[in-house]
N, C-alpha and C positions, 0 to 999 in steps of 0.2 A: 446426468442427474444423480448418479450414485456417489459422485465425488464433489458435489456442490450443494451447499445449504439452500441456494436459490431463495434468498430473502427478497421481500418486497417492502418498500417504504410505505408510510402513510401518504395520502394525497398531498402533493406539494402545491401550496397556494400560488407561489410565484413561478410555477412551471405548468400553468394551465390545469392544475388539479391532477396532474399525472402521478401515478405510482411508479417509482423507479425500481428497476431490477438491480438487486445487489448480490452478485455471485460471491461466495466465500468458500474456501477450501474445506471440504468435508472428507479429509484424507490425511494420512500421516504426512507431516510437513506443512499442513494447512495451506494457506494461500501461496506459499513458496513453491508448491507443487502444481499450481495452475496459472501463475502470473506470467507476465511477458519477460521476466528474467532480467530486466534493466537494473543495473547496480549503480545506485546513487545514494549519497549520504545526507544531502541537504547542505545548509550553510552554517558557518561557524556561529553566526548570531542566533541561530535556532537554539542551539544548546546553551550558549551563554544566557539566552533569555530564560531557559528553564531554571538555571542556577540562580539568576537574579530574582526570579519570582518565588524562590523558596526551596527549590530542589537541589539542596547542597550536594556537591560531588558529581553533578551532571553537566558541568561546563564543557566546552569544546576540548580543553586540555585534559579533562577527566575522561572523556569518552573516546578520543582519538586512539589511545592505546588498545582499546577493545575492538575498534574497527580493524586495527592492524593485526591484533591477535587472531581474529576470526579468519582473516584473509589468507588465501594462497593465490596471489595475483601473478598470472603468467608473464606479466611484464617485468617482474622482479621486485626486489625490495628497494624502497626509497623512503624519503621523509614522509610520503603520503600513502605508501602501500606496504603491506606485509606479505611474507611468504611463510609457508610451513603450517598455516592454519587449516582447518577442515573445510572451509567454505571457498570453493574454487571460483575465481573470477578471471574471465578470459575475454580476449577480443573475438568478435564474430568470425567464424570461419568462412561464411558465405554472406555476401551482401549484394543487393540489387544496384544497378547503375543509377536508378532514380534516387536511392538514398544518398549517393555521392552528389547527385545533382541538387538535392535539397540543401546540402551544406554549401555548395557553390552558390546557390540562389541567395541564401542568407548572407554569405560573404559579399556578394555583389551589392547588397543593400547597406553594407558597412558594418554588419555584425561580425565580431571576431570569430575565427575558427578556433575551436577548442578540442584538443586531442585527449583531454582528461577532465571530465566533469567533477572528479573527486580530487583534483589537485589544488593548487593554491587559489585558483580563480574558477568559479563555476560558470560565469557568464560566457555565452557564445553558442555556436552550433558545431555539432560533431557526431561521431558514432558512439553509441552506448557500449560500455563493457557489459558483459552478461554473466549470470551465474550458471556457467556451464563448465563441464570437463570433458574433453575429447568429443566435443560437439553434442553432448547430451546434457540435459537439465541437471543442475546440482541444487536440489532442494534442501531444506533444513533436515529432512528425514535422511536423505542421501548422505549429507555431510556429517551429521551428528548421531543419528539414531542407528542407522544400519551397521556402522562399525561396532556398536555396543550391544547388539542384540543377543550375543551369547554370554553376556555377563550374568552371573548367578543372582545378582541383586536387582535385575531388571525384568519386569514382567509386563508385556505389552498386550492390552486388550483392545481389539478392534470391533467395530459393529456395536459399540456400546454408547449409551447416552448418560452422562453425569446428571443426576437428578437433584441431589441435595447434599450439603455439608452438614454434618451433625456437630453440635457443640455441647460441652459440659460447662455451663456458665458461659464464659466468653472464650473458652479455648476450643479450637477445632479438634475433634477426636476421631471422626470417621467420615468416609465418603460413600454415598449411595449412588449406584448407577443401574441402569436398565440394559439388559441384553437378552434377546430372544424372548421378550415378554416376561422376563423374570427380574425381580429386584435383587440386587447384590449389595453387599456391604463390605468395605475395607477399612480396618482400623488404622489409625495414623500413629507412626512411631515418633516422628519429630514435627514435620510441617506438611501442609498441603500447598502445592504450587499450582495456581490457575494460569493456564496458557491457552485460553479459548478464543482470544482475540477480542476486538472491540464490541462484538455482539454477544458472544457466548459467555465471556467472563462476567460482565455485569448481570447477565441473565441468571447465572448460577448463584451469584451473591444474593440477588433479590429472592430467588427461590429458597435460599438458606436463611433468610431473615435479616439480611444486611442491606439496608437501604432506607428510603423515606418511610417512616413508621406508618403514616396515614395510608400510603399506597399498599403496604404489606397487610395491615389490618383489614382493609377493604376486601382483600382477597383471601382472608383467613389464614395468613402466614404468621406464625409467632415471631415477634421482633426480638432479634438477638442484639442488634446495634442499630440505632436510629441514625442513619447516615444519608443526608440529603443529596450528596453528590453522586451516588451510584447511578449510573445510566445517564447522567448529565454531561455537559461539555462536549457533546458529539460534534466532530468536525470531519469534513471530507473535501477532497479536491473535486470540484465540478468541472466537467469537460465539455467542450463544444468543438464540432468537427467541420472542416471545410473539405469538400470533395470536388475533384476536377477530373475530367476525362483525360485519358492518355491515348494518343493516336497510333501507337505502335505496340506490338505484342511483347512487352517487357515486364508487365506487372505480374503480381501473384494471384490475380483473379483466375480461377480455374474451375473446371467441372470435375465430376467424380473420377473420370478416367485418368486425367492428368494428376489428380490428387493421389490416386493409387500408384501411378508410376513414380511420383516423387517419393512416396513412402517406401516403395520397393528399392529405389536407388539408395535411399538413406540407410537401409539395412547393410549395404556394402560400402558406403562412402559417407562418413560422418562429417565431411566438409561440403556436402552437397546442399541443395536448396532446403532439404528437410531439417537442417540444423539452424535455420534462421529463427529469430524470435519475432519476425514480422516488423516490429517497431525498431528497426535497425539504427536509425538516425534520430536526432532530436536537437533541442535547443533550450537554453535558459536565457530568457530575454527580459528586458525592462520595458514596461509600459510607461506612459507619461506620469503615472501615479507612483512609480517606484522610487526608492531611495538610491543614491549613487552606489554602484557595485552590488546591488541587492535585487537580482532578478525576481519578478513577481509573476512571470508566465513561464510555464514549461510546455514544450511541444514534443510530441511523438509523431514521427513521420512513418507512414505505412504505404508501401507501393502496391496498394490494392484499394478497392472501394469498400469502406467499412462504415456501415450505418447501423445504429441500434445494436452495438456490440457485435456486429457481424451477423445478427439474426435476420436482418432485412437484406436479402440477396438482391442486389441491383444488377441489371444487365450491362454488358459491355466491360470495358477496361478503365481503370482509373487509379487515382492516388488520393491519400487522405492525410491531412494534418490535424491531429488531436491537439487542442490547446486548453490548458487549465489554469485557473487562478491559484497560485501557490500558497497564498496566505489569506484565505477567506475569513471574514469577520463574523459571519453568521454562525450561530451555535444551535445545536439541536439536542435531542434527548432520546432515550430508549426506556421503555417500561414494559412490565409484564402484561400480557393479555389475560392470563389466568394463572392459577397455581399449578397447572399441569406442565411439567417439563417438556412435554411433546408439542406444546403450542408455541409457535414462533412468536417472538416478542413484537411489540409495537415499535417501529423505527421511524423517528421523525427528525430528519436532518435539518429542516427549516432552511433549505437552500434559498439563497438570494434574499433572505430576510433583511439583510443590510444592503442598501442601495449601492455602496461602493463595490460589492462583489460583481454586480452586473456591469458596472462601468469597466472593470478590468477585463471581463470577457468580451465586451464590445471591442476594446482595443486589441485583444487577442485575435479576434476574427479579422480585423483590418490588417494586422501584421501577417497573418496566415495568407491572406489574399495577396499581399505585396510580395511575399516570397514566391508564390506560384506565378505571379506576373513578371518575375525577374527574368533577365535574358537567358540564363542557363537552362530554364525550363522551356524555352521557345520551341525547341525541336520535338518536344514530347507532348505538350499540353493541347487539350481540346477545350470544350466549353466547360464552364463551372456548373456543377450539378447542384451542390448545396453550399451556401445558402441559395444560390441562383442569381443570375445576372440582374434581375430586377430588385433584388434586396440591397439597396444602396445606402439609404440614410440610417442614422442611429436608431430611429424608432423602429424601422424594419428589422434591423439587426437584433434589437431587444426582443421583438416578437419572435424571431427565429430562435433565440436562446430559450425563450419560454417554451417553445414547441419541441426543441431537439436536444437540449443539454442533458447529459447523463453523467453518472459517476465514473471516475477513473480508478475506483477500487481502493481508496486509501482512508477508510474510516479509522479514527483514533479518538482517544481522550475520555472514554466513558468510565474509567477508573483512575482518574487523574492523580498524578503525583503532586504533593505539596504539603503545606503546613496549615492552611486556613481551614475553616469549618466545612467547606464543600470538597476538600481533597479526600481521596479514598485511600491512597497509600502514602507512606512516608518515603524518604529518599533511599531507604533500604528495601523498598517495595513491599513492606509489611502493611497489611490492612489495618487502618486506624480502628481502635475500639475493641479489637479482638486479639487473640494470640494464636500462633501456629498457622498463620495463613498469609501467603503472599500472592501477588499477581505479577506475572512476567510475560508481557506481550505489549502490543501497540496501544492497548487501552490505557496504559499508564502515562502516555505522552501528554504533558500539559497543553502543548500546542502542536499543530502539524509542522513537520519539517518541510522545507522547500525542496521537495523531490519525492521520488518513490520511497515507500515505507518499508520495503523488505530488509534492506541492509541495516537501517536503524533498529529494527526489531531484533535482528540477529545480535547487534551490538548490545542491546538491552539484556538479552539472555546471557551473553558472555560476561557482562559486568555482574549480573545477578548471581552467576555461578560462584564468583569470588565473595560476594556478599553473604551467600548462603553457607559456603564452606569455611568462611572466616579467613580466607587467604588475604594477604596484604594487597590492597588495591593498587593497580597499576597507575602510574602518573605519566604525564607527557615526557617523552624521551625514554621511557622504559617499555619493554615488550617481553612478556613471558610467553614463549612459544609452546606449542603442544609437544 
């Protein structure tokens, strides 16, 4: 609870009116400190799409050098990977036999085996690389902040809540924040950089008078810049799970005694079970709606029963395939509940507002079932727990999705980069309509990338550092190491 914002969405019409839990990192390093550590970048076309839609300088050739610059990949330097960067990327030290079986099962159905989801081809099934070093999590705070903590020009304040940006005209001049029930003020020398993520960054802009004027005036907030796009364009990967019993004691389902023993062993052996990210294997696959070479479904395989984010503890042993629609068409929004910075905002993802999003998830469930039914799983599998053996036709699967689909924790887009009237930042990440203010986080993504969002967010920050300091921008084929 102390390291999680624990947001809750507005009721979702297309998910039986459910309010979905949205965990977000309330800790140094943000969500990189609480995520599953999967390192994926997305597809070339994701970034070319950004550039083609008006985000000049953000094509694949523009961003690849910053992925490479950030990386210290333990596999070594290559055309697709970097070494010497602060962000450590490694192969898992420990993996479950069922994770290997998942890959074998996918391969038995004709899906290709993929040893590197971040190489030339994303499609296929394989093991995820993870953001770890020596078997321990490598968060953004571990990689970037911790080595800089002793710098005289850096002052870190924790346990504080940013409440408002002050402006003189349209120039950002100060930041107000609350700590220990007291209001504090920090004057700005050059710029303010917002890195609060897809929820907190637009919330702070709105609290500061940047956003839809009508909404701000209704809450008594003076308007600094009437910007209709702040809080809009909300996108997220919606996830649906297939759970199957396992007949032998090889899963990660465990009680408190075994959990304690695993933790104790991990203290002495960083290659033991305690080093797993749980979602060890996965796949990028194409449904019948996908374009050639463009996976639209991502799977995370977990050798344990995982229902409702793991909060619903199921008896017995089992395994889970998480499957999400990589390119949802539905768009949502975020808005202030009140002018009080302590009030959580209204979050409306509008999941499944577009019928095509449900169609892809139905296909994802069928593909998950097919993998579990493949011959390599024969020696391990028991009965299907969810959706359940009687959930057969498409109508039943759609009902299951409405009852059980959840976030896979990838909200983006609420401070969208672009040049049109609803864009919030320009291609240098400067907020339109004001001076001395930038946004540097996943909220600036115009569209979701086809994969986990941690690595792309790190890339955005790396590129932003050159934009802010005036360094010459890297281009494809060049790499400036740390």
